N, C-alpha and C positions, 0 to 999 in steps of 0.2 A: 640827115639832115630836115628841118623841118616841114611840117604839111599844117596849108594852113584852111580859113573857110571863111568864109566870107555872107554876111546878110544885113538884113536892114533892121534892124529894130527901132524901138523909139527908144530914147534915152532914158537909165535908170536916173532918179531921183526920188528923194524922200519925201517930197515937197513938190507939184508942178503948181505954177499959176493955173487962173482960169481959163482955157484959149489956147497955149501952148505948148506945144509937142513938135519936136525934134525931132524928126526921122533922121539917120546916123548911118552909115559902114560902119562894127567892127571885125573885128581882125581877131581871130580867134586862133589861138596853138594849140592843139592835137596831139597827141602819141599817135603814131600809126595808128596802133594794135584800136584806140581811139576813133578814131577820122576812119578807120574799117567801120566796125560794128552800126557807127552811122550811119553809113550808107546804103549798108544793108541790111539794118534797120527804113531804112528812105525809100527802100528800091521792095522790103517787104510787107510796108504799109502804107505806098501809095503814096504818101507824102514827103513834100520840101525838106533834106536836110535841118536847113534855119528856123522850120518848124518844133519840128522834134526839141533843137533843142531851147528856141525858146518856150517849147511846153518846158522843162524838163529846169531849166531857169527856172519861171516862175512857181515848180513844185519844192525846187530848193530856197527859198526866198519865205516861199508862208512856212514853210516846216522850219528854218530858223526862225523866223522872227514866234514860231508856235510856240517854240523851245526855251526861245530868251521870253519870252509871255512870262514861260511857265515860275522858270529859272527867281523871275525877278518875284513871282508872284510866291516862291518857297523862300525866299530872300528876307521879304514884304512879312512873313507869319513869324519869321522868328526872331524881325528885329520885332515885331507888336510885342513878342508872349505865345502867341499863339501856335507857333510848335517847337521844339526842343531838338537841336541842335545835334547829329549821337555825331560820334566818332570814327571814321571810317576803317582805320586797321579792327577795332572791336567791333563794326561792320562786317569786314571780308573773314576778321574770325569766325562766327556765326555762323556765313555761310559755308567755309571751308566745312566746319563740323558738320552741318545737313548734310552737304555732298557726301560724307564721309560715310554718313550714317546712310545712307543711300545707297550706299556698293553694299556698305554688308550686310543690309534686309535681303 
């Protein structure tokens, strides 16, 4: 049986026209374990579950944007010749060798 959390939040959009914001109710489906952890954290911190979810999602989107920008920058570096692509298999082979060397030392 699914569990639900309901909260009010600003509708997520990449661009929001000036002066326009829409408060909506969103339904969130969580695994029972995740919902239990959320409620436990809410009780421990004294914060509402919707605030905790909002903070978590805000952090997730910020991290996702940061990673995306970093990857886009690396692709631009490769395309422009400022950086050279490396072979994934070769890189993993080097890492395995380093790891084995450390274990042997």
